[in-house]
C-alpha positions as CSV (number, residue, x, y, z in Angstrom):
1,M,-27.4,34.4,-8.8
2,P,-25.3,37.6,-9.6
3,G,-21.5,36.7,-10.5
4,P,-19.3,36.0,-13.2
5,F,-19.9,32.5,-13.4
6,Y,-23.4,31.2,-14.3
7,A,-25.3,28.1,-15.9
8,A,-27.9,29.2,-18.5
9,D,-28.9,26.6,-21.0
10,T,-27.4,23.3,-19.5
11,D,-28.7,19.8,-20.2
12,T,-30.4,17.5,-17.7
13,C,-27.9,15.0,-16.8
14,W,-27.1,16.7,-13.4
15,T,-23.3,16.7,-13.8
16,G,-22.6,19.9,-12.3
17,R,-23.0,18.8,-8.6
18,M,-20.7,16.0,-9.1
19,A,-18.0,18.4,-10.3
20,A,-18.8,21.3,-8.2
21,P,-21.0,20.3,-5.2
22,D,-20.4,23.5,-3.3
23,H,-21.4,25.7,-6.2
24,V,-24.2,24.0,-8.1
25,V,-27.7,23.0,-7.4
26,H,-30.3,21.7,-9.9
27,D,-33.7,23.0,-10.9
28,D,-36.6,20.7,-10.4
29,A,-38.7,21.1,-13.6
30,T,-35.8,20.8,-16.0
31,G,-32.7,19.5,-14.1
32,Q,-31.0,22.7,-15.4
33,E,-28.0,23.6,-13.2
34,I,-27.6,26.8,-11.3
35,V,-24.3,28.4,-9.9
36,Y,-25.1,29.6,-6.4
37,R,-21.7,30.3,-4.8
38,R,-18.9,32.1,-6.7
39,P,-15.5,30.4,-6.4
40,R,-13.1,31.8,-3.9
41,N,-9.8,30.2,-4.7
42,A,-8.2,28.5,-7.9
43,V,-9.2,24.9,-6.7
44,E,-13.0,26.0,-6.5
45,V,-12.6,27.6,-10.1
46,D,-11.2,24.6,-11.5
47,R,-14.2,22.6,-10.2
48,L,-16.7,25.0,-11.6
49,L,-14.8,25.0,-14.9
50,Y,-14.9,21.0,-14.6
51,A,-18.8,21.3,-14.2
52,A,-18.9,23.5,-17.2
53,W,-16.7,21.2,-19.3
54,T,-18.9,18.0,-18.4
55,D,-21.9,19.8,-19.5
56,P,-22.6,18.5,-23.2
57,L,-24.5,21.6,-24.0
58,G,-22.0,24.0,-23.2
59,G,-24.5,26.0,-20.9
60,Y,-22.0,27.4,-18.6
61,G,-20.7,31.0,-19.0
62,W,-18.3,33.2,-17.1
63,D,-18.9,36.6,-18.5
64,G,-21.6,37.6,-16.0
65,D,-19.6,40.7,-15.4
66,Q,-20.5,42.0,-18.8
67,H,-24.3,41.4,-18.0
68,W,-24.8,42.3,-14.3
69,T,-24.8,45.9,-13.1
70,P,-24.9,47.3,-9.6
71,D,-28.6,48.1,-10.1
72,S,-29.5,44.7,-11.3
73,V,-27.4,42.9,-8.4
74,R,-29.4,45.2,-5.9
75,A,-32.7,44.3,-7.6
76,W,-32.0,40.6,-7.5
77,W,-31.1,40.9,-3.7
78,R,-34.4,42.6,-3.0
79,E,-36.3,39.6,-4.8
80,R,-34.0,37.0,-3.0
81,A,-37.2,35.7,-1.0
82,R,-38.4,34.1,-4.2
83,L,-35.2,32.0,-4.4
84,R,-35.6,31.1,-0.6
85,E,-39.2,29.9,-1.2
86,W,-38.3,27.7,-4.4
87,A,-35.2,26.1,-2.6
88,T,-37.3,25.6,0.5
89,D,-40.1,23.9,-1.4
90,L,-38.0,21.8,-3.5
91,R,-35.7,20.7,-0.7
92,V,-38.8,19.4,1.3
93,A,-40.0,17.8,-1.9
94,W,-36.8,16.1,-2.5
95,S,-35.5,15.2,1.1
96,D,-37.6,11.9,1.3
97,H,-37.7,11.1,-2.4
98,S,-37.2,7.5,-3.4
99,D,-34.6,8.7,-6.1
100,P,-31.2,9.0,-4.4
101,Y,-30.0,11.7,-6.8
102,R,-32.9,13.9,-5.9
103,R,-32.1,13.3,-2.1
104,E,-28.6,14.4,-2.8
105,A,-29.9,17.4,-4.7
106,A,-32.0,18.3,-1.7
107,T,-28.6,18.5,0.2
108,G,-27.3,21.0,-2.3
109,L,-30.5,23.1,-1.7
110,S,-29.8,22.9,1.9
111,D,-26.3,24.4,1.2
112,L,-27.8,27.2,-1.0
113,L,-30.1,28.1,1.8
114,L,-27.3,28.3,4.2
115,H,-25.2,30.4,1.7
116,L,-28.5,32.7,1.1
117,D,-28.7,33.3,4.9
118,G,-24.9,33.6,5.7
119,E,-22.0,34.7,3.2
120,L,-24.0,35.7,0.3
121,E,-24.4,39.1,1.4
122,A,-20.9,39.8,2.0
123,D,-20.1,38.1,-1.2
124,L,-22.5,40.4,-3.2
125,R,-21.0,43.4,-1.6
126,L,-17.6,42.4,-2.8
127,Y,-18.9,41.7,-6.3
128,L,-20.8,45.0,-6.2
129,H,-17.2,46.7,-5.5
130,R,-15.7,44.8,-8.3
131,L,-18.5,45.8,-10.8
132,E,-18.3,49.4,-9.7
133,E,-14.6,49.8,-9.2
134,R,-13.4,47.1,-11.6
135,R,-10.9,45.8,-8.8
136,S,-10.8,44.0,-5.5
137,P,-11.3,46.2,-2.5
138,R,-8.3,47.4,-0.5
139,P,-7.7,46.5,3.1
140,A,-10.3,48.4,5.3
141,E,-12.1,49.9,2.3
142,R,-15.7,50.3,2.7
143,L,-17.9,47.9,0.5
144,P,-21.1,49.1,-1.3
145,E,-24.3,48.6,0.2
146,L,-26.9,46.1,-1.2
């Protein structure tokens, strides 16, 4: 997802959710970790950094601002239905799985879907502002549209 933090080439030991369950989900095919929610405070940043630290391949990054542009964030937003479909299908497959790790991972996918339908739009509008203006918005300042 668009943002400064991401997981790209992680391993398959699924440690990300143990460290940052409110920010990380796992892919089904590879076990790759995906950062789905940006941290909002120092404690959440610390948890996400711990998830990065526990990844033996060093597959996390925090230089997303150098790669995302306002146009690419908007393009990602227009295609979010693909993420919803993937997360919904995988959540269904893992919800009743015999493996307790997959059942727990289904919980993370439920959280991702709630975030996608809830706070994500506002988060991305704040992120767009930061990308465009290189600063946080001032009180009552209008945020860019997605």
